[in-house]
Biotite code that builds the C-alpha atoms (Angstrom):
import biotite.structure as struc

atoms = struc.array([
    struc.Atom([0.021, 10.191, -20.924], chain_id="A", res_id=1, res_name="MET", atom_name="CA", element="C"),
    struc.Atom([-2.960, 7.321, -21.029], chain_id="A", res_id=2, res_name="ASN", atom_name="CA", element="C"),
    struc.Atom([-2.145, 3.901, -19.202], chain_id="A", res_id=3, res_name="VAL", atom_name="CA", element="C"),
    struc.Atom([-4.602, 1.306, -19.687], chain_id="A", res_id=4, res_name="ALA", atom_name="CA", element="C"),
    struc.Atom([-4.033, -1.090, -16.554], chain_id="A", res_id=5, res_name="LEU", atom_name="CA", element="C"),
    struc.Atom([-5.083, -4.757, -16.492], chain_id="A", res_id=6, res_name="PRO", atom_name="CA", element="C"),
    struc.Atom([-8.311, -5.561, -14.197], chain_id="A", res_id=7, res_name="ARG", atom_name="CA", element="C"),
    struc.Atom([-6.414, -6.781, -11.576], chain_id="A", res_id=8, res_name="GLU", atom_name="CA", element="C"),
    struc.Atom([-4.566, -3.272, -11.248], chain_id="A", res_id=9, res_name="LEU", atom_name="CA", element="C"),
    struc.Atom([-7.704, -1.241, -11.732], chain_id="A", res_id=10, res_name="GLU", atom_name="CA", element="C"),
    struc.Atom([-9.607, -3.291, -8.953], chain_id="A", res_id=11, res_name="ALA", atom_name="CA", element="C"),
    struc.Atom([-6.524, -2.229, -6.708], chain_id="A", res_id=12, res_name="LEU", atom_name="CA", element="C"),
    struc.Atom([-6.518, 1.728, -8.008], chain_id="A", res_id=13, res_name="VAL", atom_name="CA", element="C"),
    struc.Atom([-10.902, 1.481, -7.285], chain_id="A", res_id=14, res_name="ARG", atom_name="CA", element="C"),
    struc.Atom([-10.041, -0.266, -3.815], chain_id="A", res_id=15, res_name="ALA", atom_name="CA", element="C"),
    struc.Atom([-7.895, 2.336, -2.906], chain_id="A", res_id=16, res_name="LYS", atom_name="CA", element="C"),
    struc.Atom([-10.394, 4.967, -3.613], chain_id="A", res_id=17, res_name="LEU", atom_name="CA", element="C"),
    struc.Atom([-13.542, 4.017, -2.398], chain_id="A", res_id=18, res_name="ALA", atom_name="CA", element="C"),
    struc.Atom([-11.324, 3.514, 0.957], chain_id="A", res_id=19, res_name="SER", atom_name="CA", element="C"),
    struc.Atom([-11.567, 7.384, 1.300], chain_id="A", res_id=20, res_name="GLY", atom_name="CA", element="C"),
    struc.Atom([-7.800, 7.584, 1.464], chain_id="A", res_id=21, res_name="VAL", atom_name="CA", element="C"),
    struc.Atom([-7.239, 9.090, -2.382], chain_id="A", res_id=22, res_name="TYR", atom_name="CA", element="C"),
    struc.Atom([-9.636, 11.417, -4.050], chain_id="A", res_id=23, res_name="ASP", atom_name="CA", element="C"),
    struc.Atom([-7.879, 10.864, -7.543], chain_id="A", res_id=24, res_name="SER", atom_name="CA", element="C"),
    struc.Atom([-7.003, 7.499, -9.664], chain_id="A", res_id=25, res_name="PRO", atom_name="CA", element="C"),
    struc.Atom([-3.367, 10.015, -10.361], chain_id="A", res_id=26, res_name="LEU", atom_name="CA", element="C"),
    struc.Atom([-2.737, 10.286, -6.422], chain_id="A", res_id=27, res_name="GLU", atom_name="CA", element="C"),
    struc.Atom([-2.695, 6.433, -6.150], chain_id="A", res_id=28, res_name="VAL", atom_name="CA", element="C"),
    struc.Atom([-0.720, 5.809, -9.084], chain_id="A", res_id=29, res_name="ILE", atom_name="CA", element="C"),
    struc.Atom([1.694, 9.054, -7.824], chain_id="A", res_id=30, res_name="ARG", atom_name="CA", element="C"),
    struc.Atom([2.047, 7.600, -4.568], chain_id="A", res_id=31, res_name="GLU", atom_name="CA", element="C"),
    struc.Atom([2.638, 3.976, -6.034], chain_id="A", res_id=32, res_name="ALA", atom_name="CA", element="C"),
    struc.Atom([5.402, 5.309, -7.958], chain_id="A", res_id=33, res_name="LEU", atom_name="CA", element="C"),
    struc.Atom([6.761, 7.333, -5.399], chain_id="A", res_id=34, res_name="ILE", atom_name="CA", element="C"),
    struc.Atom([7.240, 4.278, -3.565], chain_id="A", res_id=35, res_name="LEU", atom_name="CA", element="C"),
    struc.Atom([8.656, 2.518, -6.335], chain_id="A", res_id=36, res_name="LEU", atom_name="CA", element="C"),
    struc.Atom([11.080, 4.828, -6.382], chain_id="A", res_id=37, res_name="GLY", atom_name="CA", element="C"),
    struc.Atom([11.500, 4.448, -3.079], chain_id="A", res_id=38, res_name="GLU", atom_name="CA", element="C"),
    struc.Atom([12.392, 0.516, -3.298], chain_id="A", res_id=39, res_name="ARG", atom_name="CA", element="C"),
    struc.Atom([14.533, 0.985, -5.862], chain_id="A", res_id=40, res_name="ASP", atom_name="CA", element="C"),
    struc.Atom([16.685, 3.558, -4.564], chain_id="A", res_id=41, res_name="GLN", atom_name="CA", element="C"),
    struc.Atom([16.621, 1.094, -1.031], chain_id="A", res_id=42, res_name="THR", atom_name="CA", element="C"),
    struc.Atom([17.616, -1.689, -3.418], chain_id="A", res_id=43, res_name="ARG", atom_name="CA", element="C"),
    struc.Atom([20.622, 0.135, -5.097], chain_id="A", res_id=44, res_name="ALA", atom_name="CA", element="C"),
    struc.Atom([22.082, 0.794, -1.774], chain_id="A", res_id=45, res_name="SER", atom_name="CA", element="C"),
    struc.Atom([22.080, -2.739, -0.719], chain_id="A", res_id=46, res_name="ARG", atom_name="CA", element="C"),
    struc.Atom([23.833, -3.579, -4.158], chain_id="A", res_id=47, res_name="ARG", atom_name="CA", element="C"),
    struc.Atom([26.193, -0.941, -3.436], chain_id="A", res_id=48, res_name="GLN", atom_name="CA", element="C"),
    struc.Atom([27.214, -1.564, 0.341], chain_id="A", res_id=49, res_name="ARG", atom_name="CA", element="C"),
    struc.Atom([27.182, -5.423, -0.279], chain_id="A", res_id=50, res_name="LEU", atom_name="CA", element="C"),
    struc.Atom([29.774, -4.570, -3.448], chain_id="A", res_id=51, res_name="LEU", atom_name="CA", element="C"),
    struc.Atom([32.211, -2.185, -0.893], chain_id="A", res_id=52, res_name="ARG", atom_name="CA", element="C"),
    struc.Atom([31.753, -5.244, 1.328], chain_id="A", res_id=53, res_name="GLU", atom_name="CA", element="C"),
    struc.Atom([32.918, -7.756, -1.266], chain_id="A", res_id=54, res_name="LEU", atom_name="CA", element="C"),
    struc.Atom([35.665, -5.763, -2.394], chain_id="A", res_id=55, res_name="ALA", atom_name="CA", element="C"),
    struc.Atom([36.746, -5.525, 0.894], chain_id="A", res_id=56, res_name="THR", atom_name="CA", element="C"),
    struc.Atom([36.701, -9.544, 1.522], chain_id="A", res_id=57, res_name="GLY", atom_name="CA", element="C"),
    struc.Atom([38.438, -10.050, -1.830], chain_id="A", res_id=58, res_name="ILE", atom_name="CA", element="C"),
    struc.Atom([41.473, -7.267, -0.217], chain_id="A", res_id=59, res_name="ASP", atom_name="CA", element="C"),
    struc.Atom([41.755, -9.462, 2.656], chain_id="A", res_id=60, res_name="GLN", atom_name="CA", element="C"),
    struc.Atom([41.937, -12.608, 1.386], chain_id="A", res_id=61, res_name="ALA", atom_name="CA", element="C"),
    struc.Atom([44.608, -11.004, -0.969], chain_id="A", res_id=62, res_name="ASN", atom_name="CA", element="C"),
    struc.Atom([46.406, -9.810, 1.923], chain_id="A", res_id=63, res_name="ASP", atom_name="CA", element="C"),
    struc.Atom([46.105, -13.188, 3.999], chain_id="A", res_id=64, res_name="ARG", atom_name="CA", element="C"),
    struc.Atom([43.853, -11.813, 6.317], chain_id="A", res_id=65, res_name="GLN", atom_name="CA", element="C"),
    struc.Atom([41.460, -14.723, 6.651], chain_id="A", res_id=66, res_name="LEU", atom_name="CA", element="C"),
    struc.Atom([38.805, -16.072, 8.695], chain_id="A", res_id=67, res_name="VAL", atom_name="CA", element="C"),
    struc.Atom([37.176, -19.586, 9.921], chain_id="A", res_id=68, res_name="ASP", atom_name="CA", element="C"),
    struc.Atom([34.819, -20.711, 7.862], chain_id="A", res_id=69, res_name="ALA", atom_name="CA", element="C"),
    struc.Atom([32.398, -20.943, 10.928], chain_id="A", res_id=70, res_name="LEU", atom_name="CA", element="C"),
    struc.Atom([32.620, -17.807, 11.782], chain_id="A", res_id=71, res_name="GLU", atom_name="CA", element="C"),
    struc.Atom([32.321, -15.928, 7.986], chain_id="A", res_id=72, res_name="VAL", atom_name="CA", element="C"),
    struc.Atom([28.652, -18.222, 8.182], chain_id="A", res_id=73, res_name="PHE", atom_name="CA", element="C"),
    struc.Atom([28.127, -16.697, 11.157], chain_id="A", res_id=74, res_name="ARG", atom_name="CA", element="C"),
    struc.Atom([28.630, -12.835, 10.513], chain_id="A", res_id=75, res_name="ARG", atom_name="CA", element="C"),
    struc.Atom([26.785, -13.365, 7.081], chain_id="A", res_id=76, res_name="LEU", atom_name="CA", element="C"),
    struc.Atom([23.681, -14.978, 8.736], chain_id="A", res_id=77, res_name="ARG", atom_name="CA", element="C"),
    struc.Atom([23.675, -11.959, 11.264], chain_id="A", res_id=78, res_name="ASN", atom_name="CA", element="C"),
    struc.Atom([24.427, -9.066, 8.215], chain_id="A", res_id=79, res_name="LYS", atom_name="CA", element="C"),
    struc.Atom([21.596, -11.204, 6.121], chain_id="A", res_id=80, res_name="ALA", atom_name="CA", element="C"),
    struc.Atom([19.021, -10.534, 9.515], chain_id="A", res_id=81, res_name="GLY", atom_name="CA", element="C"),
    struc.Atom([19.683, -7.196, 9.371], chain_id="A", res_id=82, res_name="ASP", atom_name="CA", element="C"),
    struc.Atom([18.913, -6.593, 5.771], chain_id="A", res_id=83, res_name="LEU", atom_name="CA", element="C"),
    struc.Atom([15.599, -8.145, 6.579], chain_id="A", res_id=84, res_name="ALA", atom_name="CA", element="C"),
])
């Protein structure tokens, strides 16, 4: 497969090669794709966890296990900090 890169990305690949960390453009691209795959997995995992938590919350609301709004926002802020 041959891929044409925009100038900015080609310059980035060349800079990585010049750093001496990589021996070929293929190594740079391979590592970038591996990292992209890992990022996608992390996002999918976080999304699934959020969907499970939402489902739990809906079930609790349906069972009238409600929590004060201020407590909800405090918990959400804490969880948001954990995801950062």
